[in-house]
ZALUMMAR-213581 format. One record per residue: residue in three letters; x, y, z of N, C-alpha, C in turn. Coordinates in steps of 0.001 Angstrom, whole numbers, padded with zeros to 6 digits, always signed. Example, Ala and Ser with C-alpha at 12.3 -4.5 7.8 and 13.67 -1.06 7.14 Angstrom:
# ZALUMMAR-213581
ALA+013190-005690+007800+012300-004500+007800+013200-003300+007800
SER+012850-002250+007080+013670-001060+007140+012900+000030+007870
# end
This chain:
# ZALUMMAR-213581
MET-023870-002741+006694-024322-004026+005767-024119-005292+006253
ALA-024951-006002+005950-025164-007332+006489-023883-008126+005740
GLU-023304-008915+006563-021944-009614+006158-022453-010975+005287
VAL-021947-011251+004104-022384-012559+003574-021943-013689+004292
THR-022727-014632+004865-022329-015994+005812-021928-016906+004825
ARG-021028-017678+004697-020656-018675+003714-020749-020033+004734
LEU-021193-020888+003672-021146-022302+004468-019838-023099+003793
LEU-018961-023504+004883-017621-024029+004417-017917-025647+004437
PRO-017395-026237+003860-017014-027823+004079-016153-028355+005202
PRO-016316-029369+005703-015376-029840+006831-014325-030853+006403
ASP-013777-030054+005249-012692-030821+004665-011329-029852+004740
ALA-009988-030322+004109-008797-029532+004617-009028-028284+004034
ALA-009469-027958+002789-009684-026576+002359-010501-025735+003170
GLY-011718-026338+003634-012933-025634+004391-012037-025093+005683
LEU-011594-025977+006153-010756-025792+007744-009850-024808+007451
ALA-008931-024896+006378-008070-023630+006169-008400-022524+005911
GLU-009663-022323+005368-010257-021123+005159-010684-020674+006218
ALA-011580-021322+007307-012046-021304+008587-010897-020573+009481
ALA-009673-021353+009285-008596-020798+010229-008204-019392+009959
ARG-008057-019212+008219-007788-017791+007819-008723-016765+008384
LEU-009866-017066+008420-010810-016014+008716-010776-015850+010497
LEU-010658-016964+010907-010339-016726+012500-009092-015889+012790
ALA-008122-015963+012234-006739-015394+012431-006967-013933+011968
ALA-007998-013495+011153-008184-012185+010642-009099-011492+011601
GLY-009476-012106+012711-010323-011710+013616-011840-012068+013494
ARG-012121-012831+012410-013626-013133+011916-014119-014109+012949
LEU-015701-014227+012686-016310-015367+013490-016548-016235+012544
VAL-016527-017668+013110-016563-018944+012319-017440-019779+013397
ALA-018553-020278+012980-019295-021362+013983-018711-022535+013301
PHE-018767-023448+014346-017989-024841+014024-018776-026067+014924
PRO-018990-026899+014643-019508-028035+015434-018679-028492+016531
THR-019167-029024+017679-018804-029610+018508-019753-030745+018976
GLU-019328-031786+019484-020258-032861+020142-021512-032692+020774
THR-021551-031180+021331-022672-030678+021935-023610-030168+021101
VAL-023118-028792+020755-023781-027935+020061-022790-027102+019201
TYR-023300-026272+018166-022401-025570+017319-022174-024268+018181
GLY-020910-024064+017977-020197-022948+018852-020029-021798+017703
LEU-019775-020680+018320-019578-019337+017406-017970-019014+017919
GLY-017108-019524+017328-015623-019312+017479-015267-017853+016919
GLY-014133-017335+017748-013626-016299+017644-012275-016523+018191
ASP-011097-015713+017971-009911-015861+018673-009904-015304+019930
ALA-009770-016264+020961-009761-015899+022437-008949-014827+022861
THR-007800-014632+021973-006605-013601+022531-007036-012180+021882
CYS-007795-012011+021137-008180-010825+020359-009578-010385+020830
ALA-008986-008888+021545-010426-008275+021903-011229-007990+020982
ALA-010923-007614+019864-012035-007280+018937-012826-008499+018344
ALA-012117-009366+018277-013083-010812+017892-013886-011070+019045
VAL-013494-011269+020222-014383-011451+021311-015539-010407+021607
ALA-015195-009222+021321-016216-008113+021157-017264-008475+020201
SER-016964-008894+019194-017704-009262+017760-018671-010358+018108
ILE-018144-011543+018873-019042-012423+019490-020121-011913+020248
TYR-019777-011092+021316-020958-010493+021944-021952-009746+021203
ALA-021413-009101+020184-022357-008383+019273-023260-008967+018388
ALA-022639-010141+017818-023327-011021+016753-024490-011625+017644
LYS-024077-012122+018935-025026-012723+019603-026224-012042+020268
GLY-025729-010562+020480-026508-009720+021534-026540-010227+022615
ARG-025164-010801+023279-025033-011392+024419-024636-010030+025646
PRO-025405-010650+026955-024893-009513+027897-023697-009711+028357
ALA-023015-008496+028581-021225-008431+028711-020997-009142+029856
LYS-021996-009430+031033-021736-009952+032306-021808-011395+031969
ASN-022010-012117+030875-022010-013443+030534-020752-013905+029922
PRO-020114-014840+030753-018483-015383+030246-018795-016514+029182
LEU-017696-016390+028443-017546-017450+027271-016492-018607+027801
ILE-016962-019636+026915-016007-020812+027131-014911-020799+026264
VAL-013770-021151+026635-012513-021034+025517-012303-022740+025142
HIS-012210-022856+024156-012158-024322+023411-010439-024128+023198
VAL-009947-025296+023534-008549-025833+023172-008320-026966+022885
ALA-007298-027624+021988-007133-028900+021840-006890-029848+022699
ASP-006190-029587+023864-005687-030524+024718-005359-030003+026118
PRO-005292-030831+027151-005194-030268+028496-003899-029510+028656
ALA-002934-029850+027899-001723-029068+028074-001978-027761+027635
ALA-002750-027466+026391-002981-026187+026194-003842-025552+027086
ALA-004854-026287+027768-005769-025461+029022-004821-025001+030146
ARG-003659-025867+030422-002905-025423+031571-002128-024017+031224
ARG-002028-023795+030093-001426-022484+029871-002168-021209+030120
PHE-003499-021452+030300-004511-020423+030835-004990-020592+032248
ALA-004768-021482+032932-005552-021626+034200-004750-022568+034970
ARG-005011-022401+036266-004202-023134+037521-004985-024350+037633
PHE-004328-025377+037534-005067-026847+037892-004794-027291+039181
ASP-005750-027889+039843-005631-028446+041225-005628-030057+040982
ALA-005642-030847+041938-005712-032179+041904-006924-032609+041350
LEU-008200-032039+041779-009396-032344+041172-009463-032034+039695
ALA-009077-031037+039389-009092-030506+037826-008377-031565+037116
GLU-007090-032069+037565-006297-032917+036842-007216-034417+037027
ARG-007859-034844+037696-008499-035912+037806-009613-035749+036713
LEU-010450-034933+036684-011716-034804+035736-011034-034499+034429
ALA-009829-033748+033986-009524-033777+032737-008916-034922+032187
ASP-008028-035708+033089-007634-037005+032608-009047-038002+032407
ALA-009808-037804+032803-011082-038691+032734-011866-038285+031588
PHE-012224-037322+031460-013250-036794+030561-012856-035733+029434
TRP-011657-035400+029394-011471-034606+028271-010440-035619+027063
PRO-010836-035353+025775-011805-034542+025280-013191-035010+025671
GLY-014338-033911+025567-015503-034523+025992-016285-033451+026476
PRO-017608-033654+026582-018679-032314+027075-018674-032173+028408
LEU-017374-031644+028808-017099-031102+030453-016354-029728+030231
THR-016782-028832+030864-016110-027419+031001-015596-027388+032395
LEU-014472-026866+032529-013937-026735+034004-013588-025163+033963
VAL-014145-024679+035010-014177-023199+035476-012856-023046+036666
LEU-011775-022643+036072-010395-022780+037032-009900-021384+037398
PRO-009034-020991+038065-008567-020017+038480-007688-019492+037271
LEU-007646-018232+036584-007328-017735+035607-005769-017420+035898
ARG-004596-017687+035008-003403-017560+035316-003201-016000+034903
GLU-002357-015410+035552-002089-013784+035345-001737-013463+033960
ASP-000827-014560+033495-000123-014241+032196-000898-015015+030917
ALA-002149-015320+031064-003041-016170+030250-002970-015425+028873
GLY-003106-014202+028711-003033-013575+027531-004316-013540+026625
LEU-005618-014112+027415-006771-013930+026924-007434-012649+026795
ALA-008279-012309+026005-009130-011079+025935-009992-010871+027175
PRO-009848-009604+027823-010385-009778+029200-012019-009865+029232
ALA-012611-009779+028174-014165-009932+028046-014338-011362+027925
VAL-013627-012142+027797-013790-013617+027748-014223-014076+029147
THR-013694-013571+030202-014035-014005+031612-015108-013104+032117
ALA-015519-012031+031496-016461-011228+032090-016058-010426+033176
GLY-014669-010410+033441-014075-009596+034920-014161-010416+035931
LEU-014525-011932+035377-014403-012912+036830-013010-013423+037102
PRO-012848-013851+038295-011284-014503+038454-010881-015854+037844
GLY-011966-016501+037256-011743-017912+036872-012146-017755+035284
VAL-011556-018903+034496-011863-018915+033173-012674-020219+032920
ALA-013322-020345+031951-014105-021813+031483-013250-022338+030201
LEU-013061-023563+030717-012178-024304+029273-012646-025527+029175
ARG-012382-025804+027654-013242-027115+027405-012324-027564+026274
VAL-012247-028984+026170-011328-029665+025132-012443-030421+024470
PRO-013089-030043+023236-014139-030711+022692-013815-032174+021730
ASP-014610-033043+021892-014720-034386+021418-015277-034409+019980
HIS-014969-033574+018891-015349-033691+017632-014506-033526+016756
PRO-014382-034629+015663-012970-034458+014772-012742-032983+014164
VAL-014351-032314+013739-014061-031167+013130-013453-030081+014046
ALA-013978-030017+015161-013687-028937+016160-012054-029337+016538
GLN-011697-030420+016609-010266-030791+016881-009451-030112+015611
ALA-009887-030603+014504-009158-030204+013423-009057-028798+013017
LEU-010086-027966+013433-010171-026468+013406-009289-026015+014387
LEU-009049-026277+015705-008170-025988+016756-006868-026172+016243
ALA-006544-027311+015535-005146-027819+015006-004907-026605+014047
ALA-005590-026317+013229-005378-025417+011785-005141-024059+012285
PHE-005936-023693+013474-005952-022243+013810-004764-022148+014592
GLY-004358-023081+015545-003159-023101+016242-003168-022311+017596
GLY-004867-022050+018096-004739-020905+019483-006223-021445+019817
PRO-006524-020575+021078-007657-020797+021678-008947-020098+021230
LEU-009914-020808+021015-011005-020390+020528-012378-020135+021352
ALA-012636-018622+021555-013664-018549+022502-014849-018872+021639
ALA-015819-019606+022552-016945-020270+021622-018260-020629+022429
PRO-019185-019330+022248-020414-019555+023192-021285-020515+022170
SER-022405-020894+022418-023508-021321+021424-023647-020199+020180
ALA-024029-021039+019087-023786-020021+017885-025186-019700+017445
ASN-025868-018985+018254-027187-018375+018025-027588-017283+018997
PRO-028605-016357+018556-028882-015206+019294-028929-015541+020644
SER-028372-014438+021653-028588-014631+022728-030021-015068+023780
GLY-030190-016249+024420-031158-016530+025144-032062-017442+024290
ARG-031939-017568+023169-032575-018228+022139-032287-019870+022146
VAL-032971-020665+021379-032729-022066+021443-031443-022405+020908
SER-030732-023107+021417-029225-023605+020892-029212-024261+019627
PRO-028215-024057+018648-028076-024553+017376-027393-026116+017463
THR-028061-027169+016821-027258-028283+016627-027279-028669+015161
THR-027468-028035+014156-027094-027915+012845-026837-026900+012239
PRO-026301-026951+011163-025765-025399+010621-026935-024885+010025
ALA-028117-025394+009706-029308-024720+009339-029684-023832+010555
HIS-029802-024470+011921-030236-023671+012988-029240-022343+013115
VAL-027835-022405+012735-027121-021408+012677-027319-020407+012093
MET-027410-020591+010894-027781-019976+009899-029267-019172+010005
ALA-030042-019684+010426-031384-019121+010841-031486-017888+011972
GLY-030254-018161+013003-030144-016952+013729-029120-016194+013573
LEU-028144-016514+012755-026745-015748+012755-026319-015448+011422
ALA-027043-015846+010361-026684-015596+009012-026700-013708+008824
GLY-025561-013419+008068-025590-012028+007742-024687-011210+009192
ARG-024564-012073+010114-023576-011434+011289-022429-012223+011600
ILE-021992-013085+010831-020786-013874+011095-020085-014391+009689
ALA-019015-014740+009722-018205-014867+008508-018717-016247+007745
ALA-018900-017231+008467-018854-018734+007945-019383-019645+008922
VAL-019789-020763+008426-020508-021902+009124-019699-023049+008698
ILE-019091-023767+009409-018360-025198+009008-019426-026017+009078
ASP-019879-026876+007933-021128-027457+007828-020861-028955+007962
ALA-020854-029457+009116-020358-030999+009402-021759-031759+010011
GLY-023063-031143+009618-024177-032094+010064-024503-031824+011523
PRO-025353-032745+012012-026001-032465+013432-024888-032948+014525
CYS-025179-032181+015599-024256-032817+016632-024921-033631+017362
PRO-023997-034629+017944-024485-035927+018402-025081-035993+019764
VAL-024448-034862+020630-024775-035088+022088-026257-034275+022151
GLY-026041-032958+021778-027509-032136+021588-027646-031176+022752
VAL-026926-031233+023879-027130-030136+024703-025687-029819+025055
GLU-025426-028728+025686-024180-028014+026141-023661-028811+027053
SER-022100-028551+027279-021312-029295+028250-021905-028995+029443
THR-021370-030015+030386-021554-029871+031710-020467-028914+032378
ILE-021064-027926+033192-019805-027001+033720-019570-027175+035318
VAL-018286-027511+035561-017917-027568+036877-017067-026525+037592
GLY-017066-025800+038570-016253-024822+038796-015263-025623+040033
LEU-013971-025074+040074-013069-025826+041132-012251-024614+041376
SER-012311-024678+042752-011446-023537+043490-011467-024044+045064
GLY-010318-023749+045591-010296-024256+047166-010529-025418+047339
GLY-010190-026409+046637-010152-028014+046735-011670-028373+046667
ALA-012867-027334+046192-014239-028004+046248-014541-028071+044676
ALA-015510-028810+044491-016201-028842+043084-017730-028589+042855
ARG-017909-027643+042395-019380-027182+042454-019808-027209+040965
LEU-021264-027714+041043-021833-027972+039515-022332-026541+039249
LEU-021868-025986+038108-022515-024807+037647-023512-024726+036653
ARG-023639-025888+035938-024578-026162+034954-024652-027626+034623
PRO-025617-028445+034823-025692-029700+034036-025696-029788+032716
GLY-025164-030920+032063-024947-030960+030582-024952-032248+030057
GLY-024092-032291+028895-023725-033398+028333-023100-034608+028672
LEU-022293-034286+029905-021890-035197+030797-022494-035578+032162
PRO-023006-036801+032317-023856-036991+033356-023318-036463+034761
VAL-023952-036001+035657-023381-035329+037007-023068-036750+037607
GLU-023694-037861+037536-023314-039014+038295-021795-039581+038055
ALA-021700-039351+036660-020135-039882+036214-019239-038779+036950
ILE-019517-037560+036998-018665-036822+037446-018068-037121+039098
GLU-019504-037179+039556-019140-037695+041062-018676-038936+041341
ALA-018909-039925+040585-018130-041217+040649-016601-041006+040463
CYS-016249-040092+039407-014655-039971+039094-014006-039194+040656
LEU-014905-038235+041190-014284-037610+041955-014604-038385+043596
GLY-015332-039312+043669-015522-039974+045014-016370-039316+046013
GLN-017020-037971+045500-017524-036922+046261-018677-036288+045569
PRO-019673-035926+046174-020802-035215+045677-020423-033848+045036
LEU-020812-033403+043935-020760-031954+043634-021504-031166+044665
LEU-020906-030061+044796-021835-028940+045735-022449-028240+044693
ALA-023655-027713+045230-024810-027095+044267-024039-025537+044476
ALA-024239-024606+043403-023902-023404+043206-025197-022541+043124
ALA-024924-021324+043821-025869-020130+043836-026370-019681+042722
GLU-027459-019335+042391-027730-018651+041034-027207-017272+041384
ASP-026665-016505+040495-026190-015041+040602-026638-014508+039307
GLN-027716-013570+039004-028392-013302+037865-027401-012035+037444
ASP-026919-011287+038291-026137-010016+038356-024738-010424+037634
ARG-024334-011646+038273-023034-011806+037978-022774-013290+037797
PRO-023199-013893+036963-023124-015423+036715-021790-015801+036250
GLU-021318-016965+036969-019862-017338+036820-019522-018242+035815
ALA-020666-018609+035111-020441-019664+033911-021581-019388+033093
PRO-021323-019518+031597-022683-019500+030683-023741-020345+031072
GLY-024745-020136+030672-026128-020918+030617-026733-020692+031837
ARG-026379-019767+032817-027134-019662+034058-028100-018588+034230
LEU-028357-017934+032972-029336-016930+033125-030610-017502+033094
ALA-031708-017077+034032-032835-017559+034373-033643-018076+033127
SER-033612-016964+032240-034430-017025+030916-033200-017441+029798
HIS-033302-018728+029090-032403-018813+028147-032871-020167+027506
TYR-032399-020368+026036-032826-021420+025496-034345-021347+024790
ALA-034678-020028+024925-036387-020018+024616-036623-019717+023590
PRO-037634-020423+023108-038474-020250+021785-039180-019112+021739
ASP-040092-018526+020667-041020-017651+020897-042171-017889+021549
ALA-042826-019154+021563-044196-019674+022337-043603-019858+023859
PRO-044283-019510+024590-044513-019691+025915-044470-021480+025975
VAL-043820-021853+027314-043367-023198+027427-044037-023616+028520
ARG-044845-024462+029120-045300-025215+030229-044718-026618+030252
LEU-044072-026966+031475-043551-028171+031714-044214-029222+032522
ASN-043580-030299+032509-044655-031451+033304-046011-031746+032819
ALA-046062-031668+031445-047788-031493+031261-048031-032968+030727
ALA-048890-033529+031662-049402-034830+031170-050172-035180+030103
ASP-050845-033924+029711-051607-033815+028635-051624-032362+028038
PRO-051812-032438+026648-052018-030701+026570-053206-030041+026522
ARG-053149-028898+026738-054360-028033+026922-054870-027478+025503
PRO-055891-026980+025302-056354-026270+023915-055279-025234+023390
GLY-054981-025450+022279-053821-024402+021858-052477-024591+021947
GLU-052308-025967+022872-050633-026040+022936-050168-027399+021972
VAL-049084-027112+021688-048214-028080+020931-047556-028906+022090
TRP-047944-030330+022158-047505-031021+023143-046145-031967+022581
ILE-045222-031801+023260-044099-032664+023172-043913-033709+024050
GLY-043983-034856+023690-044117-036106+024483-042564-036623+025040
PHE-042628-037641+026096-041627-038273+026382-042096-039878+026790
GLY-041610-040661+026239-042033-042169+026406-043281-042546+025788
PRO-043482-043931+025972-044505-044431+025181-046073-044040+025684
ALA-046089-043373+026839-047485-042900+027487-048009-041565+026768
CYS-047125-041197+025852-047275-039940+025255-047649-040130+023718
SER-048378-041183+023315-048444-041468+021936-049224-040540+021242
GLY-050072-039759+021873-050991-038790+021127-050166-037432+020735
ALA-048756-037249+021230-048341-035902+021285-048012-035383+019605
ALA-047982-034495+019266-047537-033810+018183-046201-034188+017726
LEU-045140-034236+018947-043741-034407+018565-043309-035191+020175
SER-042254-035787+019913-041782-036716+020741-040331-036336+020966
LEU-039780-036112+022094-038472-036291+022274-037564-037620+022432
SER-038571-038694+022795-038119-040194+022443-039366-040802+022753
ALA-039817-041528+021906-040934-042438+022207-040794-043457+023140
SER-039469-044044+023091-039080-045115+023631-038832-044711+025255
GLY-038643-043437+025619-038146-042939+026667-036492-043049+027091
ASP-035895-042813+025828-034452-042852+025759-033754-041371+026209
LEU-033274-041085+027215-032529-039646+027598-031771-039298+026526
ALA-030825-040213+026050-029698-039849+025141-030290-039375+023749
GLU-031393-039930+023350-032224-039636+022234-032728-038343+022492
ALA-033366-038237+023729-034115-036956+023963-033182-035530+023849
ALA-032017-035768+024780-031177-034647+024682-030644-034437+023088
ALA-030124-035525+022292-029787-035121+020990-030624-034247+020062
GLY-032282-034460+020431-032980-033850+019855-033556-032726+020301
LEU-033228-032484+021640-034053-031477+022292-034281-030126+021827
PHE-033311-029575+021069-033258-028132+020555-034016-028437+019312
ASP-033744-029178+018247-034612-029376+017343-035966-029327+017489
ILE-036501-030352+018553-037657-030625+018670-038138-029191+019351
LEU-037826-028365+019980-038126-027174+020467-038351-026114+019152
ARG-037439-026255+018312-037607-025223+017275-038866-025653+016463
ARG-039037-027238+016230-040249-027561+015491-041472-027274+016020
ALA-041529-027514+017371-042702-027093+018294-043030-025423+018207
ASP-042081-024738+017966-042267-023211+017963-042810-022948+016536
ALA-042304-023613+015653-042995-023404+014473-044436-023749+014211
LEU-044688-025225+014889-046064-025679+014839-046982-024689+015588
ALA-046549-024064+016586-047076-023142+017546-047650-021928+016970
GLY-046563-021324+016060-047065-020033+015546-047280-018940+016634
PRO-047419-017835+015909-047970-016453+016535-049228-016798+017642
GLY-048885-016510+018793-049931-016809+019853-049979-018150+020410
GLY-049289-018970+019925-049414-020444+020371-048473-020712+021629
ARG-048675-021985+021856-047846-022488+023338-047446-023738+023207
ILE-046466-024282+024005-045992-025289+023938-046138-025983+025294
ALA-046320-027366+025367-046505-027892+026520-045275-029263+026430
VAL-044665-029673+027515-043654-030644+027660-043936-031636+028440
ALA-043870-032997+028090-044188-034039+029048-043076-033976+030369
PRO-043382-034582+031331-042219-034896+032326-041157-035597+031742
ILE-039883-035035+032255-038720-035937+031880-038092-036253+033327
PRO-037497-037524+033387-036854-038007+034513-035684-037275+034902
GLY-035384-037036+036076-034343-036125+036456-033158-036840+036803
HIS-032848-037925+036328-031333-038730+036407-030576-038587+035305
GLY-029308-038675+035115-028344-038658+033992-028761-037664+033216
LEU-028842-037707+031851-028929-036525+030832-030217-035970+031136
GLY-031208-036470+031775-032460-035750+032262-032264-034663+033012
ARG-031388-034574+033786-031171-033214+034754-030505-032217+033679
ALA-029854-032376+032708-029362-031150+031801-030741-030885+030920
ILE-031435-031957+030563-032629-031793+029718-033710-030655+030512
ASN-033958-031062+031759-034824-030446+032639-034376-028996+033077
ASP-032981-028725+033033-032346-027474+033228-032567-026753+031909
ARG-032330-027226+030953-032900-026467+029821-034110-025839+029507
LEU-035132-027115+029786-036480-026678+029701-036980-025799+030733
ALA-036416-025686+031786-036790-024834+033052-036416-023401+032625
ARG-035217-023262+031957-034901-021913+031698-035640-021311+030315
ALA-035907-022492+029288-036870-021965+028166-038246-021707+028694
ALA-038568-022027+030022-040065-021914+030110-039691-020661+031325
ALA-038807-020203+031738-039000-018969+032825-039462-017589+031960
PRO-039914-016868+032874-040356-015382+032408-039256-014712+031475
ARG-039553-014286+030545-038789-013594+029512-038230-012100+029992
PRO-037124-011570+029974-036738-010256+030191-037375-009317+029570
ARG-037673-008326+029915-038372-007073+029225-037453-006127+029065
# end
């Protein structure tokens, strides 16, 4: 029988109820500054298994563990000098660090999908922080949507994909950043970019004083979330770098040259605005396209947040697994 998914207010009573549900091994979607996360007790094997089941997520795809502060993160992973520098500069914020897992971490094994590292993040959203305080432990929290589909940035997006599969959603309105966190892997004194996201790569490289190394794609054993070739996908096929629409395409524009587009990520060409609205615009374009329709997206600059936007669009446009 389907579960009744409740909408909880982001007040003290709503947060207390969310914490109670999480302590009982249930799943609660909550807002972060990037997207809504599907939270479960990261130390409870049954709760983590429920996250994979609710999303239909491949077991090989690891989860991000959300914690309240860097001190909490150090209980689960070993930090080197580079990790300390990035944590000091960007936590709380849209940065995930993949670090060597401590032997006594106590996390459910499925969190790391059998990998030697764990992905950790300190979210910069007052409701996420209040929930972590009320719960008092680490929350495994991938994006709160069916696996491989468009990520959720509003409570309505979460309900559209997961209603009946999870216990509750904390309704705190839209997420301000709109694309998932940037993921950096740190080991052996090297820093590798595993996923571009809400923190521009340029800011990370400036902090480190060195470029981030590129990480090889491994579809059989991805070392971080968001690295599967097909991801963030609407129902309609997506064509990228489209200067004009073809017949039957819903055209998503960017910048003033796309005044005839049905939808626009940003009419002024603002990358922050484009990132914040990306997933909502993809959902709206999918609805306009309808069965048998197609989506075309105008070119997006590849710097700053444009790097994350283009990453999401490339995975949305990739051939779907059969």
